[in-house]
Structure formats: structure tokens, C-alpha cells
C-alpha positions in Angstrom: 67.8 -7.8 67.7 65.5 -5.6 65.6 62.3 -4.6 67.4 59.6 -2.7 65.6 57.2 -0.9 67.9 53.9 0.7 66.7 52.2 3.5 68.5 48.6 3.2 70.0 46.3 1.5 67.5 43.1 3.5 67.5 39.9 1.7 66.4 39.0 -0.1 63.2 40.7 2.4 60.9 44.0 1.9 62.9 43.7 -1.8 62.8 43.1 -1.8 59.0 45.9 0.7 58.4 48.4 -1.6 60.2 47.2 -4.6 58.2 48.0 -2.7 55.0 51.3 -1.2 56.0 52.9 -3.8 58.3 53.5 -6.6 55.8 55.6 -4.2 53.6 57.5 -2.9 56.6 58.3 -6.5 57.7 59.6 -7.4 54.2 61.6 -4.2 54.0 63.1 -4.0 57.5 62.9 -7.6 58.6 62.2 -7.1 62.4 62.8 -10.0 64.8 59.9 -8.9 67.0 56.9 -6.6 66.5 55.2 -4.9 69.5 52.3 -2.5 69.5 50.3 -0.6 72.1 46.8 -2.1 72.0 44.8 -0.2 74.7 42.8 1.6 72.0 42.1 -1.3 69.7 38.3 -1.5 70.2 36.7 1.7 69.0 39.4 3.8 70.7 39.1 2.6 74.3 40.0 -0.9 75.5 40.3 -4.1 73.6 38.3 -7.3 72.9 39.3 -10.8 71.7 38.2 -10.1 68.2 40.1 -6.8 67.9 43.2 -8.4 69.4 43.0 -11.4 67.0 42.6 -9.0 64.0 45.8 -7.2 65.0 47.7 -10.5 65.6 46.7 -11.6 62.1 48.1 -8.3 60.7 51.5 -9.4 62.0 51.9 -8.1 65.5 53.6 -10.4 68.0 52.9 -8.8 71.3 51.0 -5.9 72.9 51.5 -3.4 75.7 48.6 -1.2 77.0 47.8 1.7 79.3 45.2 3.4 81.4 42.2 2.3 79.2 42.5 -1.5 79.9 39.3 -1.6 81.9 37.1 0.3 79.3 35.9 -3.1 77.9 35.0 -5.7 80.5 35.9 -8.5 78.1 39.4 -7.2 77.7 40.0 -6.8 81.4 38.9 -10.4 81.9 41.2 -11.6 79.1 44.3 -10.2 80.9 44.0 -13.1 83.4 45.0 -15.5 80.5 48.7 -16.1 80.8 48.8 -17.1 77.1 47.4 -13.7 76.0 50.2 -11.8 74.3 49.4 -8.6 76.1 50.6 -6.9 79.4 49.2 -4.0 81.3 51.1 -1.3 83.3 53.0 -2.9 86.2 52.2 0.0 88.5 48.5 -0.7 88.7 47.4 -1.9 92.1 48.4 -5.6 92.6 44.8 -7.0 92.5 44.3 -5.9 88.9 44.4 -8.8 86.4 47.3 -9.3 84.1 51.1 -9.1 84.1 53.1 -5.8 84.2 56.0 -7.4 82.5 56.9 -10.6 80.7 60.1 -12.3 79.6 59.7 -13.6 76.0 61.9 -15.8 73.9 62.5 -14.5 70.4 64.5 -17.2 68.7 67.3 -18.0 71.1 67.2 -14.5 72.7 65.1 -13.5 75.8 63.5 -10.1 75.9 61.9 -8.5 79.0 59.0 -6.3 78.0 57.9 -3.9 80.7 54.7 -1.7 80.6 54.4 1.3 82.9 52.0 4.2 83.2 52.7 7.8 84.2 51.0 9.8 86.9 50.9 13.4 85.8 47.7 14.6 84.1 46.1 11.1 84.3 43.1 10.9 86.5 43.7 7.3 87.9 46.0 7.0 90.8 49.0 4.7 90.1 52.0 3.7 92.0 55.4 5.3 91.2 56.5 4.1 87.8 60.2 4.9 88.5 60.2 2.7 91.7 58.2 0.0 89.9 60.9 -0.2 87.2 63.6 -0.5 89.8 61.7 -3.3 91.6 61.0 -5.2 88.3 64.6 -5.0 87.3 65.6 -6.9 90.5 63.3 -9.7 89.5 64.5 -10.2 85.9 67.3 -12.7 85.6 70.7 -11.2 84.9 70.9 -13.4 81.8 68.1 -11.4 80.2 70.0 -8.5 78.6 67.3 -6.8 76.5 64.9 -4.7 78.6 62.2 -3.0 76.5 59.9 -0.4 78.2 56.6 1.1 77.0 56.1 4.2 79.2 52.5 5.2 78.7 52.2 8.8 80.0 50.8 12.2 79.3 53.5 14.6 80.5 56.6 14.9 78.3 58.7 15.9 81.3 57.8 12.7 83.2 58.7 10.7 80.1 62.0 12.4 79.6 62.9 12.1 83.3 62.1 8.4 83.2 64.4 8.0 80.2 67.3 9.5 82.1 66.4 7.4 85.2 66.7 4.1 83.3 69.5 5.1 80.9 72.0 2.2 80.7 69.6 -0.2 82.6 66.9 -0.4 79.9 67.7 -1.2 76.2 64.8 1.0 75.0 62.1 3.3 76.4 59.2 4.2 74.0 56.6 6.7 75.1 52.9 6.2 74.2 49.5 7.7 75.1 49.4 11.2 73.5 49.0 9.9 69.9 51.3 12.7 68.8 54.7 11.6 67.4 57.8 13.4 68.8 61.0 14.2 66.9 63.4 13.3 69.7 64.3 9.7 68.9 67.8 9.2 70.2 70.4 7.0 71.9 71.0 8.3 75.4 74.6 8.4 76.7 74.6 4.9 78.3 73.0 3.4 75.1 69.3 3.3 75.9 67.1 4.0 72.8 64.5 6.7 73.7 61.6 8.5 72.2 59.0 10.6 74.1 56.0 9.5 72.0 55.8 7.1 69.1 52.5 8.4 68.0 49.5 6.4 66.8 48.0 4.2 64.2 44.7 6.0 63.4 42.8 8.6 61.4 44.6 11.6 60.0 41.4 13.6 59.8 40.8 13.6 63.5 41.9 14.9 66.9 44.3 12.3 68.2 42.1 9.6 66.5 38.7 11.0 67.4 36.1 12.7 65.1 37.4 16.3 65.1 34.0 18.1 65.0 32.9 16.6 68.3 36.1 17.5 70.0 36.1 21.1 68.7 32.5 21.5 69.9 33.5 20.2 73.4 36.2 22.9 73.5 33.7 25.6 72.4 30.8 24.8 74.8 32.4 22.5 77.5 29.5 20.0 77.1 30.4 16.3 76.9 29.9 14.3 73.7 30.3 10.7 72.6 33.8 10.2 71.1 33.3 8.6 67.7 36.3 7.2 65.8 36.4 7.7 62.0 36.3 4.3 60.2 37.5 5.3 56.7 39.8 7.8 55.0 43.5 8.5 55.4 45.2 6.8 58.3 48.7 7.3 59.7 50.9 4.5 61.0 53.6 5.8 63.4 56.3 3.4 64.6 60.0 3.1 65.5 62.6 0.5 64.6 65.1 -0.2 67.3 68.3 -2.3 66.8 69.7 -3.7 70.1 72.9 -5.7 70.6 71.9 -9.2 71.8 74.9 -9.8 74.0 75.1 -6.4 75.8 71.5 -5.3 75.6 72.7 -1.9 74.5 70.8 0.0 71.8 72.6 0.6 68.5 70.0 2.7 66.6 66.5 4.0 66.7 64.6 5.1 63.6 61.2 6.6 63.1 58.9 4.9 60.5 55.8 6.9 59.5 53.3 6.2 56.7 49.9 7.4 55.6 47.6 5.0 53.8 44.0 5.1 52.5 41.6 2.8 54.4 
């Protein structure tokens, strides 16, 4: 089972970059399932029906998210739709709309996709993602061998610790949120594919996807500014391709895919 996962898609430039790059990647690598983190689809924070539909048309099958799900009220409301191909972190309080994980049929194979959010350096207060994973695993039928986790977190130490915590119990753990790709893609000893952060699909000429001049000014004078997202120029598309054995659920390989395209 080949799963292609794309890092956080940031705004219009990220959506358009994915639309340009993904068809070629699908032809070259022939993934069985394509997942992306979609919490930044709509101008960098949150998502809407239109932005989600645009990304689906580009070739993405399913979306995870993170701590920005409530930034667009429309998107938060959409999470109540069980047909929506998106989940939100499972360790949100239980009254928040949406599913924290979902079991999906890809051909004749079932895949459990789990979304979790970290707690360190994130202002919202979430339940423990480590215990949340343990609880979810008890609910997933034993017949489901492939367990895929998007761990949306700021602290690299928290992500690395989580990877070790689930090694051998999850097929793959991909880190998201920081928009900065890491060079530690690996197969852990008990055959869990792991990477601390996949990166983003967004503007190269930016600070993690946001207009760089405004962010630099904020650091210089500590005054808040609107965070605008570049809409044209060079865009990077960061992703990983993970190959998982269908019968055992053990990861066989993980490979970074990175491309820069003009939008």
C-alpha cells in the first residue's frame, strides 16, 4: 500500500502548486491513497467548502487538519458532515464537531487514519495525544492492519517521543504544523515509518507561508500585523511517499518528495 502524504497546504498558492505537481507525481509514483493536511487551505488558516473542493479536484483523497480548524466558521460546521473527507485532531474536547479518526477502504484494504495535535508551545489546551492514541487503538478492529497518524505539533521533542511511543503499533507517523521539512525520514526499529515534519505546500518567498516583510516587522517592533499569504511566485510542495505491507501493516519504506514550481 503506497500512501502519498502532502504537508500543510497554505492558501491559494499552495492549492495551485499542488494542482500542478500532484498529477505528475501520481503518474510517476502510482500511490494508492493521497492524504494532505488541509487546516491552512483557506488563506492560511482554516478551510471552506470551495477550497476543499479545489484540493479534491487536484487529486487528494483525504485530509487531516490541526489547531486551526475553527478559524473559518464554515469549515468548522462542515466537520459535522460524515461524508466530508476530513478529520480533526482526536484529542480536541469531545463536543467539537468532526471525527478524530476514520477507517477508510482503499480498494480491498482498510486504513485507519488518525489525527492528533501536540500540546507543547500551542496555546489551545488539548487532551494528551499519547493516551488518545492508546484509546483509539483499542477501538479500531484488529482486522485493520494499516494505522496512519498525522501528529500536528510544534515541539520536535514531542513528535519524536510520540514516534517511539507508537513504534510497532502504528504503520506511519507523519509530523505536520511547523511548515519546515525535516531530514529524519526513517523506519523505526519495529517498522513504523516516521518523520518529524513533512513541511508545507506554499510560497517559497515567505516565512512559513506568510508574507515575509510583515513577519520580519513583527519581530522588530513586536506589533501585531495581518498575516497575508503570497498568491503568486515560486511555491514548494513537500511530501513523503510511504510503502506499507498490507498484511502486516509494517512500513517498508519512506521517501521524501520535494518540488518547487512557479505559480
